[in-house]
All heavy atoms as TSV, in Angstrom:
chain	resi	resn	atom	element	x	y	z
A	1	MET	N	N	7.266	64.804	-19.957
A	1	MET	CA	C	7.420	63.376	-19.871
A	1	MET	C	C	8.529	63.018	-18.886
A	1	MET	O	O	8.405	62.067	-18.141
A	1	MET	CB	C	7.697	62.835	-21.282
A	1	MET	CG	C	7.819	61.360	-21.378
A	1	MET	SD	S	6.249	60.540	-21.162
A	1	MET	CE	C	6.765	58.872	-21.207
A	2	LYS	N	N	9.626	63.784	-18.880
A	2	LYS	CA	C	10.729	63.487	-17.964
A	2	LYS	C	C	10.283	63.598	-16.515
A	2	LYS	O	O	10.693	62.807	-15.674
A	2	LYS	CB	C	11.905	64.421	-18.226
A	2	LYS	CG	C	12.657	64.101	-19.481
A	2	LYS	CD	C	13.833	65.046	-19.656
A	2	LYS	CE	C	14.547	64.773	-20.957
A	2	LYS	NZ	N	15.680	65.659	-21.150
A	3	GLN	N	N	9.440	64.579	-16.222
A	3	GLN	CA	C	8.944	64.743	-14.850
A	3	GLN	C	C	8.084	63.548	-14.449
A	3	GLN	O	O	8.162	63.072	-13.322
A	3	GLN	CB	C	8.150	66.038	-14.721
A	3	GLN	CG	C	8.996	67.279	-14.841
A	3	GLN	CD	C	8.163	68.539	-14.887
A	3	GLN	OE1	O	6.970	68.492	-15.166
A	3	GLN	NE2	N	8.792	69.669	-14.617
A	4	ILE	N	N	7.253	63.082	-15.343
A	4	ILE	CA	C	6.397	61.931	-15.060
A	4	ILE	C	C	7.256	60.688	-14.827
A	4	ILE	O	O	7.059	59.949	-13.867
A	4	ILE	CB	C	5.389	61.699	-16.210
A	4	ILE	CG1	C	4.384	62.846	-16.257
A	4	ILE	CG2	C	4.674	60.359	-16.049
A	4	ILE	CD1	C	3.504	62.858	-17.483
A	5	ASP	N	N	8.240	60.465	-15.722
A	5	ASP	CA	C	9.135	59.320	-15.572
A	5	ASP	C	C	9.871	59.372	-14.240
A	5	ASP	O	O	9.973	58.383	-13.531
A	5	ASP	CB	C	10.165	59.280	-16.701
A	5	ASP	CG	C	9.540	58.937	-18.037
A	5	ASP	OD1	O	8.430	58.373	-18.048
A	5	ASP	OD2	O	10.161	59.228	-19.064
A	6	SER	N	N	10.388	60.533	-13.913
A	6	SER	CA	C	11.150	60.696	-12.670
A	6	SER	C	C	10.294	60.392	-11.455
A	6	SER	O	O	10.722	59.688	-10.538
A	6	SER	CB	C	11.707	62.121	-12.594
A	6	SER	OG	O	12.422	62.298	-11.408
A	7	LYS	N	N	9.067	60.914	-11.445
A	7	LYS	CA	C	8.181	60.680	-10.303
A	7	LYS	C	C	7.814	59.192	-10.193
A	7	LYS	O	O	7.854	58.629	-9.101
A	7	LYS	CB	C	6.913	61.514	-10.416
A	7	LYS	CG	C	5.948	61.292	-9.254
A	7	LYS	CD	C	4.867	62.321	-9.202
A	7	LYS	CE	C	3.867	62.128	-8.117
A	7	LYS	NZ	N	4.150	61.281	-7.004
A	8	CYS	N	N	7.490	58.560	-11.299
A	8	CYS	CA	C	7.149	57.136	-11.274
A	8	CYS	C	C	8.327	56.312	-10.774
A	8	CYS	O	O	8.159	55.383	-9.989
A	8	CYS	CB	C	6.732	56.651	-12.662
A	8	CYS	SG	S	5.120	57.255	-13.175
A	9	PHE	N	N	9.523	56.657	-11.213
A	9	PHE	CA	C	10.703	55.923	-10.786
A	9	PHE	C	C	10.957	56.122	-9.292
A	9	PHE	O	O	11.161	55.169	-8.557
A	9	PHE	CB	C	11.930	56.356	-11.589
A	9	PHE	CG	C	13.170	55.619	-11.207
A	9	PHE	CD1	C	13.397	54.336	-11.651
A	9	PHE	CD2	C	14.111	56.214	-10.383
A	9	PHE	CE1	C	14.540	53.641	-11.281
A	9	PHE	CE2	C	15.257	55.532	-10.010
A	9	PHE	CZ	C	15.474	54.252	-10.458
A	10	LYS	N	N	10.915	57.379	-8.841
A	10	LYS	CA	C	11.166	57.667	-7.423
A	10	LYS	C	C	10.117	57.036	-6.520
A	10	LYS	O	O	10.436	56.516	-5.455
A	10	LYS	CB	C	11.217	59.176	-7.183
A	10	LYS	CG	C	12.471	59.812	-7.714
A	10	LYS	CD	C	12.449	61.318	-7.491
A	10	LYS	CE	C	13.667	61.967	-8.121
A	10	LYS	NZ	N	13.630	63.425	-8.010
A	11	ASP	N	N	8.874	57.054	-6.941
A	11	ASP	CA	C	7.790	56.488	-6.130
A	11	ASP	C	C	7.859	54.966	-6.046
A	11	ASP	O	O	7.317	54.372	-5.118
A	11	ASP	CB	C	6.424	56.899	-6.690
A	11	ASP	CG	C	6.124	58.376	-6.483
A	11	ASP	OD1	O	6.881	59.051	-5.761
A	11	ASP	OD2	O	5.125	58.842	-7.060
A	12	ASN	N	N	8.513	54.338	-7.014
A	12	ASN	CA	C	8.538	52.872	-7.066
A	12	ASN	C	C	9.947	52.292	-6.983
A	12	ASN	O	O	10.153	51.115	-7.260
A	12	ASN	CB	C	7.882	52.390	-8.365
A	12	ASN	CG	C	6.410	52.700	-8.379
A	12	ASN	OD1	O	5.627	52.002	-7.780
A	12	ASN	ND2	N	6.038	53.794	-9.026
A	13	CYS	N	N	10.893	53.112	-6.602
A	13	CYS	CA	C	12.284	52.674	-6.560
A	13	CYS	C	C	12.528	51.778	-5.343
A	13	CYS	O	O	12.124	52.096	-4.230
A	13	CYS	CB	C	13.208	53.885	-6.504
A	13	CYS	SG	S	14.936	53.444	-6.629
A	14	ILE	N	N	13.166	50.652	-5.596
A	14	ILE	CA	C	13.566	49.746	-4.532
A	14	ILE	C	C	15.028	49.363	-4.774
A	14	ILE	O	O	15.538	49.493	-5.881
A	14	ILE	CB	C	12.671	48.487	-4.471
A	14	ILE	CG1	C	12.661	47.775	-5.827
A	14	ILE	CG2	C	11.272	48.812	-4.032
A	14	ILE	CD1	C	11.908	46.479	-5.842
A	15	LYS	N	N	15.702	48.884	-3.738
A	15	LYS	CA	C	17.130	48.579	-3.863
A	15	LYS	C	C	17.401	47.433	-4.840
A	15	LYS	O	O	18.213	47.547	-5.713
A	15	LYS	CB	C	17.714	48.253	-2.498
A	15	LYS	CG	C	17.686	49.442	-1.559
A	15	LYS	CD	C	19.057	49.748	-1.073
A	15	LYS	CE	C	18.978	50.893	-0.086
A	15	LYS	NZ	N	19.772	51.983	-0.439
A	16	LYS	N	N	16.723	46.314	-4.683
A	16	LYS	CA	C	16.918	45.177	-5.582
A	16	LYS	C	C	15.862	45.224	-6.666
A	16	LYS	O	O	14.718	44.890	-6.445
A	16	LYS	CB	C	16.799	43.860	-4.810
A	16	LYS	CG	C	17.979	43.524	-3.977
A	16	LYS	CD	C	17.825	42.119	-3.440
A	16	LYS	CE	C	19.092	41.654	-2.797
A	16	LYS	NZ	N	18.975	40.270	-2.338
A	17	ARG	N	N	16.246	45.646	-7.853
A	17	ARG	CA	C	15.293	45.735	-8.953
A	17	ARG	C	C	15.410	44.519	-9.850
A	17	ARG	O	O	16.486	44.039	-10.130
A	17	ARG	CB	C	15.565	46.992	-9.775
A	17	ARG	CG	C	15.123	48.232	-9.060
A	17	ARG	CD	C	15.348	49.439	-9.938
A	17	ARG	NE	N	15.882	50.487	-9.091
A	17	ARG	CZ	C	17.108	50.966	-9.143
A	17	ARG	NH1	N	17.943	50.538	-10.022
A	17	ARG	NH2	N	17.497	51.894	-8.318
A	18	THR	N	N	14.284	44.044	-10.307
A	18	THR	CA	C	14.242	42.934	-11.261
A	18	THR	C	C	13.704	43.457	-12.581
A	18	THR	O	O	13.229	44.596	-12.668
A	18	THR	CB	C	13.311	41.812	-10.755
A	18	THR	OG1	O	11.972	42.334	-10.696
A	18	THR	CG2	C	13.726	41.310	-9.376
A	19	ILE	N	N	13.741	42.627	-13.591
A	19	ILE	CA	C	13.168	43.020	-14.880
A	19	ILE	C	C	11.673	43.283	-14.732
A	19	ILE	O	O	11.129	44.181	-15.357
A	19	ILE	CB	C	13.462	41.971	-15.981
A	19	ILE	CG1	C	13.045	42.485	-17.356
A	19	ILE	CG2	C	12.773	40.657	-15.690
A	19	ILE	CD1	C	13.869	43.605	-17.900
A	20	GLN	N	N	11.018	42.538	-13.849
A	20	GLN	CA	C	9.589	42.749	-13.614
A	20	GLN	C	C	9.338	44.125	-12.996
A	20	GLN	O	O	8.359	44.790	-13.338
A	20	GLN	CB	C	9.020	41.646	-12.713
A	20	GLN	CG	C	8.946	40.290	-13.371
A	20	GLN	CD	C	10.256	39.505	-13.283
A	20	GLN	OE1	O	11.234	39.934	-12.683
A	20	GLN	NE2	N	10.274	38.349	-13.916
A	21	ASP	N	N	10.219	44.551	-12.086
A	21	ASP	CA	C	10.098	45.884	-11.494
A	21	ASP	C	C	10.263	46.963	-12.559
A	21	ASP	O	O	9.532	47.952	-12.587
A	21	ASP	CB	C	11.139	46.103	-10.388
A	21	ASP	CG	C	10.944	45.190	-9.205
A	21	ASP	OD1	O	9.784	44.834	-8.903
A	21	ASP	OD2	O	11.961	44.830	-8.571
A	22	ALA	N	N	11.240	46.777	-13.441
A	22	ALA	CA	C	11.487	47.749	-14.506
A	22	ALA	C	C	10.289	47.854	-15.440
A	22	ALA	O	O	9.879	48.953	-15.828
A	22	ALA	CB	C	12.741	47.365	-15.282
A	23	VAL	N	N	9.698	46.721	-15.793
A	23	VAL	CA	C	8.528	46.713	-16.676
A	23	VAL	C	C	7.346	47.391	-15.985
A	23	VAL	O	O	6.625	48.183	-16.604
A	23	VAL	CB	C	8.173	45.273	-17.111
A	23	VAL	CG1	C	6.825	45.228	-17.810
A	23	VAL	CG2	C	9.262	44.710	-18.002
A	24	LYS	N	N	7.167	47.121	-14.703
A	24	LYS	CA	C	6.081	47.753	-13.943
A	24	LYS	C	C	6.230	49.274	-13.951
A	24	LYS	O	O	5.270	50.006	-14.199
A	24	LYS	CB	C	6.092	47.240	-12.500
A	24	LYS	CG	C	5.081	47.906	-11.609
A	24	LYS	CD	C	5.226	47.435	-10.176
A	24	LYS	CE	C	4.389	48.295	-9.254
A	24	LYS	NZ	N	4.633	48.008	-7.853
A	25	ILE	N	N	7.441	49.759	-13.699
A	25	ILE	CA	C	7.680	51.203	-13.676
A	25	ILE	C	C	7.479	51.800	-15.068
A	25	ILE	O	O	6.881	52.866	-15.220
A	25	ILE	CB	C	9.081	51.518	-13.128
A	25	ILE	CG1	C	9.145	51.146	-11.633
A	25	ILE	CG2	C	9.433	52.988	-13.320
A	25	ILE	CD1	C	10.530	51.183	-11.039
A	26	LEU	N	N	7.938	51.098	-16.104
A	26	LEU	CA	C	7.753	51.576	-17.475
A	26	LEU	C	C	6.273	51.667	-17.829
A	26	LEU	O	O	5.816	52.669	-18.387
A	26	LEU	CB	C	8.480	50.653	-18.451
A	26	LEU	CG	C	8.384	51.000	-19.925
A	26	LEU	CD1	C	8.927	52.395	-20.187
A	26	LEU	CD2	C	9.116	49.976	-20.743
A	27	MET	N	N	5.508	50.637	-17.490
A	27	MET	CA	C	4.071	50.646	-17.772
A	27	MET	C	C	3.363	51.752	-16.992
A	27	MET	O	O	2.484	52.441	-17.526
A	27	MET	CB	C	3.468	49.284	-17.445
A	27	MET	CG	C	3.902	48.197	-18.389
A	27	MET	SD	S	3.294	46.563	-17.941
A	27	MET	CE	C	1.535	46.796	-18.118
A	28	LEU	N	N	3.735	51.937	-15.746
A	28	LEU	CA	C	3.153	52.998	-14.929
A	28	LEU	C	C	3.465	54.363	-15.527
A	28	LEU	O	O	2.590	55.227	-15.637
A	28	LEU	CB	C	3.691	52.900	-13.498
A	28	LEU	CG	C	3.189	53.934	-12.505
A	28	LEU	CD1	C	1.679	53.819	-12.313
A	28	LEU	CD2	C	3.898	53.746	-11.171
A	29	SER	N	N	4.695	54.553	-15.946
A	29	SER	CA	C	5.112	55.815	-16.548
A	29	SER	C	C	4.365	56.093	-17.848
A	29	SER	O	O	3.865	57.202	-18.075
A	29	SER	CB	C	6.620	55.777	-16.802
A	29	SER	OG	O	7.058	56.944	-17.408
A	30	MET	N	N	4.256	55.087	-18.719
A	30	MET	CA	C	3.550	55.262	-19.989
A	30	MET	C	C	2.061	55.541	-19.764
A	30	MET	O	O	1.480	56.408	-20.413
A	30	MET	CB	C	3.714	54.023	-20.861
A	30	MET	CG	C	5.128	53.781	-21.335
A	30	MET	SD	S	5.714	55.005	-22.498
A	30	MET	CE	C	4.738	54.596	-23.924
A	31	GLY	N	N	1.455	54.812	-18.835
A	31	GLY	CA	C	0.039	55.030	-18.535
A	31	GLY	C	C	-0.221	56.410	-17.948
A	31	GLY	O	O	-1.184	57.086	-18.329
A	32	THR	N	N	0.642	56.842	-17.043
A	32	THR	CA	C	0.497	58.168	-16.439
A	32	THR	C	C	0.682	59.252	-17.488
A	32	THR	O	O	-0.099	60.207	-17.558
A	32	THR	CB	C	1.523	58.361	-15.298
A	32	THR	OG1	O	1.318	57.338	-14.326
A	32	THR	CG2	C	1.359	59.716	-14.637
A	33	ALA	N	N	1.698	59.107	-18.328
A	33	ALA	CA	C	1.943	60.096	-19.377
A	33	ALA	C	C	0.784	60.152	-20.365
A	33	ALA	O	O	0.403	61.229	-20.821
A	33	ALA	CB	C	3.248	59.775	-20.099
A	34	ALA	N	N	0.204	59.014	-20.683
A	34	ALA	CA	C	-0.929	58.979	-21.616
A	34	ALA	C	C	-2.138	59.713	-21.050
A	34	ALA	O	O	-2.878	60.362	-21.782
A	34	ALA	CB	C	-1.300	57.532	-21.945
A	35	ARG	N	N	-2.331	59.623	-19.743
A	35	ARG	CA	C	-3.468	60.316	-19.115
A	35	ARG	C	C	-3.222	61.821	-18.983
A	35	ARG	O	O	-4.159	62.607	-19.039
A	35	ARG	CB	C	-3.737	59.735	-17.730
A	35	ARG	CG	C	-4.418	58.392	-17.754
A	35	ARG	CD	C	-4.901	57.956	-16.370
A	35	ARG	NE	N	-3.872	58.014	-15.348
A	35	ARG	CZ	C	-2.975	57.059	-15.100
A	35	ARG	NH1	N	-2.979	55.966	-15.852
A	35	ARG	NH2	N	-2.093	57.179	-14.140
A	36	LYS	N	N	-1.959	62.231	-18.827
A	36	LYS	CA	C	-1.661	63.632	-18.521
A	36	LYS	C	C	-1.209	64.446	-19.713
A	36	LYS	O	O	-1.162	65.667	-19.623
A	36	LYS	CB	C	-0.599	63.710	-17.426
A	36	LYS	CG	C	-1.114	63.170	-16.105
A	36	LYS	CD	C	-0.141	63.442	-14.993
A	36	LYS	CE	C	-0.758	62.986	-13.685
A	36	LYS	NZ	N	-0.170	63.616	-12.544
A	37	THR	N	N	-0.828	63.803	-20.815
A	37	THR	CA	C	-0.349	64.551	-21.978
A	37	THR	C	C	-1.001	64.029	-23.252
A	37	THR	O	O	-1.548	62.940	-23.278
A	37	THR	CB	C	1.184	64.414	-22.147
A	37	THR	OG1	O	1.480	63.084	-22.578
A	37	THR	CG2	C	1.931	64.732	-20.875
A	38	ALA	N	N	-0.888	64.821	-24.293
A	38	ALA	CA	C	-1.400	64.396	-25.603
A	38	ALA	C	C	-0.285	63.762	-26.430
A	38	ALA	O	O	-0.506	63.343	-27.560
A	38	ALA	CB	C	-1.955	65.599	-26.346
A	39	TYR	N	N	0.913	63.667	-25.873
A	39	TYR	CA	C	2.070	63.181	-26.618
A	39	TYR	C	C	2.247	61.676	-26.572
A	39	TYR	O	O	2.984	61.117	-27.356
A	39	TYR	CB	C	3.357	63.834	-26.090
A	39	TYR	CG	C	3.331	65.331	-26.191
A	39	TYR	CD1	C	3.185	66.120	-25.065
A	39	TYR	CD2	C	3.432	65.952	-27.427
A	39	TYR	CE1	C	3.150	67.498	-25.163
A	39	TYR	CE2	C	3.396	67.330	-27.541
A	39	TYR	CZ	C	3.256	68.097	-26.398
A	39	TYR	OH	O	3.214	69.446	-26.500
A	40	VAL	N	N	1.589	61.015	-25.640
A	40	VAL	CA	C	1.780	59.578	-25.466
A	40	VAL	C	C	0.461	58.860	-25.713
A	40	VAL	O	O	-0.564	59.229	-25.160
A	40	VAL	CB	C	2.291	59.260	-24.040
A	40	VAL	CG1	C	2.442	57.761	-23.839
A	40	VAL	CG2	C	3.611	59.976	-23.781
A	41	SER	N	N	0.522	57.843	-26.552
A	41	SER	CA	C	-0.669	57.059	-26.863
A	41	SER	C	C	-1.089	56.226	-25.659
A	41	SER	O	O	-0.254	55.760	-24.893
A	41	SER	CB	C	-0.380	56.137	-28.045
A	41	SER	OG	O	-1.456	55.261	-28.267
A	42	LYS	N	N	-2.378	56.016	-25.520
A	42	LYS	CA	C	-2.880	55.163	-24.444
A	42	LYS	C	C	-2.680	53.690	-24.778
A	42	LYS	O	O	-2.815	52.834	-23.921
A	42	LYS	CB	C	-4.359	55.454	-24.191
A	42	LYS	CG	C	-4.571	56.797	-23.553
A	42	LYS	CD	C	-6.025	57.059	-23.263
A	42	LYS	CE	C	-6.143	58.374	-22.530
A	42	LYS	NZ	N	-7.242	59.171	-22.916
A	43	GLN	N	N	-2.363	53.414	-26.019
A	43	GLN	CA	C	-2.137	52.026	-26.436
A	43	GLN	C	C	-0.659	51.863	-26.780
A	43	GLN	O	O	-0.114	52.593	-27.598
A	43	GLN	CB	C	-2.977	51.692	-27.654
A	43	GLN	CG	C	-2.833	50.268	-28.097
A	43	GLN	CD	C	-3.744	49.940	-29.270
A	43	GLN	OE1	O	-4.498	50.775	-29.726
A	43	GLN	NE2	N	-3.656	48.735	-29.768
A	44	PHE	N	N	-0.016	50.915	-26.126
A	44	PHE	CA	C	1.388	50.640	-26.417
A	44	PHE	C	C	1.663	49.165	-26.176
A	44	PHE	O	O	0.905	48.484	-25.495
A	44	PHE	CB	C	2.324	51.514	-25.573
A	44	PHE	CG	C	2.095	51.413	-24.085
A	44	PHE	CD1	C	2.766	50.466	-23.328
A	44	PHE	CD2	C	1.205	52.271	-23.447
A	44	PHE	CE1	C	2.554	50.366	-21.962
A	44	PHE	CE2	C	0.998	52.185	-22.081
A	44	PHE	CZ	C	1.668	51.237	-21.336
A	45	TYR	N	N	2.736	48.687	-26.764
A	45	TYR	CA	C	3.127	47.285	-26.629
A	45	TYR	C	C	4.532	47.211	-26.058
A	45	TYR	O	O	5.410	47.961	-26.470
A	45	TYR	CB	C	3.125	46.579	-27.990
A	45	TYR	CG	C	1.780	46.544	-28.645
A	45	TYR	CD1	C	1.420	47.483	-29.589
A	45	TYR	CD2	C	0.850	45.569	-28.302
A	45	TYR	CE1	C	0.172	47.464	-30.180
A	45	TYR	CE2	C	-0.398	45.535	-28.892
A	45	TYR	CZ	C	-0.730	46.479	-29.834
A	45	TYR	OH	O	-1.962	46.460	-30.419
A	46	LEU	N	N	4.731	46.306	-25.128
A	46	LEU	CA	C	6.056	46.003	-24.620
A	46	LEU	C	C	6.404	44.613	-25.107
A	46	LEU	O	O	5.663	43.658	-24.881
A	46	LEU	CB	C	6.084	46.048	-23.093
A	46	LEU	CG	C	5.745	47.394	-22.463
A	46	LEU	CD1	C	5.723	47.269	-20.953
A	46	LEU	CD2	C	6.741	48.444	-22.890
A	47	ILE	N	N	7.525	44.505	-25.790
A	47	ILE	CA	C	7.922	43.229	-26.367
A	47	ILE	C	C	9.283	42.851	-25.806
A	47	ILE	O	O	10.238	43.624	-25.908
A	47	ILE	CB	C	7.988	43.320	-27.905
A	47	ILE	CG1	C	6.623	43.733	-28.455
A	47	ILE	CG2	C	8.466	42.005	-28.499
A	47	ILE	CD1	C	6.632	44.080	-29.919
A	48	GLN	N	N	9.364	41.673	-25.233
A	48	GLN	CA	C	10.633	41.180	-24.712
A	48	GLN	C	C	11.255	40.255	-25.736
A	48	GLN	O	O	10.598	39.359	-26.263
A	48	GLN	CB	C	10.428	40.436	-23.398
A	48	GLN	CG	C	11.717	39.918	-22.818
A	48	GLN	CD	C	11.503	39.208	-21.493
A	48	GLN	OE1	O	10.404	39.155	-20.973
A	48	GLN	NE2	N	12.569	38.665	-20.961
A	49	THR	N	N	12.532	40.482	-26.010
A	49	THR	CA	C	13.251	39.619	-26.936
A	49	THR	C	C	14.495	39.073	-26.250
A	49	THR	O	O	14.957	39.621	-25.255
A	49	THR	CB	C	13.681	40.389	-28.209
A	49	THR	OG1	O	14.628	41.384	-27.838
A	49	THR	CG2	C	12.497	41.020	-28.894
A	50	MET	N	N	15.017	38.023	-26.787
A	50	MET	CA	C	16.238	37.425	-26.252
A	50	MET	C	C	17.485	38.043	-26.898
A	50	MET	O	O	18.588	37.846	-26.440
A	50	MET	CB	C	16.237	35.918	-26.471
A	50	MET	CG	C	15.082	35.221	-25.746
A	50	MET	SD	S	15.031	35.551	-23.970
A	50	MET	CE	C	16.437	34.616	-23.433
A	51	SER	N	N	17.310	38.784	-27.972
A	51	SER	CA	C	18.456	39.381	-28.661
A	51	SER	C	C	18.580	40.857	-28.316
A	51	SER	O	O	17.622	41.508	-27.936
A	51	SER	CB	C	18.298	39.212	-30.172
A	51	SER	OG	O	17.146	39.886	-30.619
A	52	SER	N	N	19.780	41.370	-28.456
A	52	SER	CA	C	19.986	42.798	-28.219
A	52	SER	C	C	19.691	43.552	-29.521
A	52	SER	O	O	19.855	43.022	-30.618
A	52	SER	CB	C	21.411	43.079	-27.749
A	52	SER	OG	O	22.331	42.633	-28.711
A	53	VAL	N	N	19.243	44.773	-29.379
A	53	VAL	CA	C	18.832	45.562	-30.529
A	53	VAL	C	C	19.431	46.953	-30.415
A	53	VAL	O	O	19.529	47.515	-29.322
A	53	VAL	CB	C	17.286	45.670	-30.573
A	53	VAL	CG1	C	16.826	46.574	-31.688
A	53	VAL	CG2	C	16.665	44.302	-30.705
A	54	ASP	N	N	19.828	47.521	-31.541
A	54	ASP	CA	C	20.271	48.905	-31.581
A	54	ASP	C	C	19.018	49.761	-31.681
A	54	ASP	O	O	18.441	49.923	-32.757
A	54	ASP	CB	C	21.185	49.126	-32.780
A	54	ASP	CG	C	21.742	50.544	-32.845
A	54	ASP	OD1	O	21.246	51.436	-32.114
A	54	ASP	OD2	O	22.682	50.758	-33.623
A	55	VAL	N	N	18.571	50.285	-30.549
A	55	VAL	CA	C	17.297	51.014	-30.484
A	55	VAL	C	C	17.316	52.244	-31.376
A	55	VAL	O	O	16.355	52.523	-32.093
A	55	VAL	CB	C	16.970	51.397	-29.028
A	55	VAL	CG1	C	15.717	52.260	-28.970
A	55	VAL	CG2	C	16.815	50.160	-28.175
A	56	LEU	N	N	18.400	53.015	-31.367
A	56	LEU	CA	C	18.474	54.222	-32.192
A	56	LEU	C	C	18.351	53.881	-33.679
A	56	LEU	O	O	17.655	54.576	-34.412
A	56	LEU	CB	C	19.772	54.982	-31.915
A	56	LEU	CG	C	19.885	55.567	-30.514
A	56	LEU	CD1	C	21.245	56.237	-30.335
A	56	LEU	CD2	C	18.777	56.552	-30.228
A	57	LYS	N	N	18.998	52.817	-34.100
A	57	LYS	CA	C	18.902	52.399	-35.500
A	57	LYS	C	C	17.469	51.977	-35.839
A	57	LYS	O	O	16.943	52.330	-36.896
A	57	LYS	CB	C	19.863	51.252	-35.777
A	57	LYS	CG	C	19.889	50.832	-37.228
A	57	LYS	CD	C	20.902	49.734	-37.465
A	57	LYS	CE	C	20.868	49.281	-38.903
A	57	LYS	NZ	N	21.775	48.167	-39.154
A	58	ALA	N	N	16.829	51.244	-34.953
A	58	ALA	CA	C	15.448	50.805	-35.175
A	58	ALA	C	C	14.507	51.997	-35.283
A	58	ALA	O	O	13.619	52.014	-36.138
A	58	ALA	CB	C	14.997	49.874	-34.050
A	59	VAL	N	N	14.696	52.999	-34.450
A	59	VAL	CA	C	13.855	54.201	-34.494
A	59	VAL	C	C	14.087	54.949	-35.796
A	59	VAL	O	O	13.138	55.417	-36.429
A	59	VAL	CB	C	14.126	55.100	-33.270
A	59	VAL	CG1	C	13.460	56.453	-33.430
A	59	VAL	CG2	C	13.657	54.419	-32.004
A	60	GLU	N	N	15.344	55.076	-36.212
A	60	GLU	CA	C	15.643	55.762	-37.469
A	60	GLU	C	C	14.998	55.045	-38.660
A	60	GLU	O	O	14.429	55.682	-39.527
A	60	GLU	CB	C	17.159	55.830	-37.677
A	60	GLU	CG	C	17.848	56.841	-36.802
A	60	GLU	CD	C	19.360	56.822	-36.979
A	60	GLU	OE1	O	19.876	56.096	-37.871
A	60	GLU	OE2	O	20.045	57.535	-36.221
A	61	GLU	N	N	15.068	53.719	-38.669
A	61	GLU	CA	C	14.479	52.954	-39.764
A	61	GLU	C	C	12.960	53.025	-39.761
A	61	GLU	O	O	12.323	52.981	-40.803
A	61	GLU	CB	C	14.942	51.497	-39.690
A	61	GLU	CG	C	16.404	51.316	-40.016
A	61	GLU	CD	C	16.888	49.894	-39.820
A	61	GLU	OE1	O	16.089	49.023	-39.418
A	61	GLU	OE2	O	18.089	49.653	-40.066
A	62	ASP	N	N	12.373	53.136	-38.562
A	62	ASP	CA	C	10.915	53.202	-38.450
A	62	ASP	C	C	10.382	54.550	-38.909
A	62	ASP	O	O	9.285	54.648	-39.423
A	62	ASP	CB	C	10.493	52.936	-36.999
A	62	ASP	CG	C	8.992	52.778	-36.846
A	62	ASP	OD1	O	8.400	52.067	-37.689
A	62	ASP	OD2	O	8.430	53.354	-35.923
A	63	GLY	N	N	11.156	55.608	-38.672
A	63	GLY	CA	C	10.715	56.975	-38.955
A	63	GLY	C	C	10.777	57.302	-40.382
A	63	GLY	O	O	10.068	57.801	-41.111
């Protein structure tokens, strides 16, 4: 997965990045990983919120 992420980032890296650029790279990375590995689902949701979240805590509570 790290190799896929790295390649997607390098292939789409630009100097001035926006949130839209970051979302595009994330979606590209997730889609590529889903096609190339069995570890990533082909279905995923990206949710934008206005509040900050402790991601590690959310993952621990979900698991």
